[in-house]
N, C-alpha and C positions, 0 to 999 in steps of 0.2 A: 175376507179372508185375506190374510198378508200372505202372500207366498214367499216360498223358500228364497233368500237373498239372495243366493247364487243364481237361479234362474231368473231374476232381474237383473240382478249385473250383468250376466251372459247378453240378453236383449240390450241392454244399454251400450255391452262393448259393439254388437252390430248395430244399432242404432248411431252412436259413434262414427263406425267406419265408415257408414251408407255418407253420413254427411260431411265426412274429408274425402272423400273417394270422389263422390258426385259433385260436389265444390271443384276439386282440383278438374274434373274434366270439361266442364262446363268454362272455368278460366281460361282452360289451354284452345277451348271451342268457344273461345271470343262473342263468336257473331249467334251461339247457340243459345237460347234464354234457359231451358229447361228440358226435360226428357221428353216430352211430347214435341218439343220442336224438333230438337236430336231424331227421333222416329220421323217427324214430317221433310228432314231434310237427307234423310236417307231413302225414305220411300216415294215423297211425292216428289220433291224438287231435285231429287237425284245427284245432290249437291256433295256427298259425304258417299261413302263404301258403308255397306251392312257390316263390317266386323274394320277395326281402325286402332291405332295407336296412336298418344298423340306426344307433344313434343317433351313431358315430362314422365312419359312410360307408363300412362294410363291407359287402359285397353277396354274395347267395349266391343259388344256384339248385340245388336238389334236384331229381336226375337219376336213372333206372336204378339205379343200386347204389352211388350216392356222392354230390358235391356240389360245385360248382364255387364257390369262392371269390373276389374279385376285390377285396383293398384299396383305402382311398381314395387311394394312390397310382396304383392302376390297376394293379397287378403281381396276377395269374391264377396260382392253382394250381386242381389237380383233385384229389380223392381217392376211392376207392371202398372199400366196406366188403367186406373179401376173407376168407375161412376161413382161419384157422389152424391148420395141423393142431399145429402144437405146444402151442397155449393151450386148442384146443378151443372157439374160438370167434371171431367176427368182430373184425376189425382195421382201423383205417385206414390204406388203404393207396396206394401207387403204382406206375407201371412207367417204362419207360423212354419210352412215349409220351407220358404226362404231364410228365415233364421235359423231353422234348423240346419240346413244347407253350408253354411257359415260356418256355423260349431261345429259341426263335422270338419270342413276343411283346418279349425282350428286346433281340431283334437279337443274339444271340450265336450267329453261324453257324459251320457247321464242323464238329458235333458228330454222327456215326453214330450209330442206334442201337445197335450194337456197343459202340463209346465210351462211351456211357451206362449202359448194363447193365455193364461192366467196370469202371466206377468205382464204381456202386452196389457191386458185389461188394468192389469192395477197401475201401470206404468201412465195409460190412457186417463184412469181416474183424477190422476195428480198430476195430468197437465203436461208429461213429458213424450206424450204417443196422444194421437188424436185417432179414433177408433171411426175407419169409414163404413163398412159394414160389420154388423154385430160379429163378435167371435171370429172374424174371418180376414178382414183385411185391416192393417193399420198405417198411421204416414207417419211422419215426422211434422209438428206443428208448425204452423207458418212463421216462418220470421218476421221480425219487429219490420214494418213497412208492407206486409200481405206474402201474398204464395211467392214459392220461388218459381 
């Protein structure tokens, strides 16, 4: 069943901002390969503070199982590391709650959690997202050449 185009578009906006902000964060922190490496740099290596701001104004906060990232324009995304049964390792993932948070910040009202999950599921079936845990956790598809 096709979802309301606006909820699918809302999830696409979240994914686009996540891709952009995450990419800029990793460019600024050039020695950091991905969010798992950022968490290790903060927690085990103690090479970076738990909260920081990069040279281009990207802010990050390492928390529990993931990281909140805020663009220099104030757009906020949040991801967790989630065990992926298909790959047998942790991947950077998001759920409907994180997308709702992003949409609330963008004053994009009117999407229920069910709308967001259904839109994510539809986008996953089309290859724009990947479902990590059925109906709960989603991730961006791997870029060409393998995982980010």
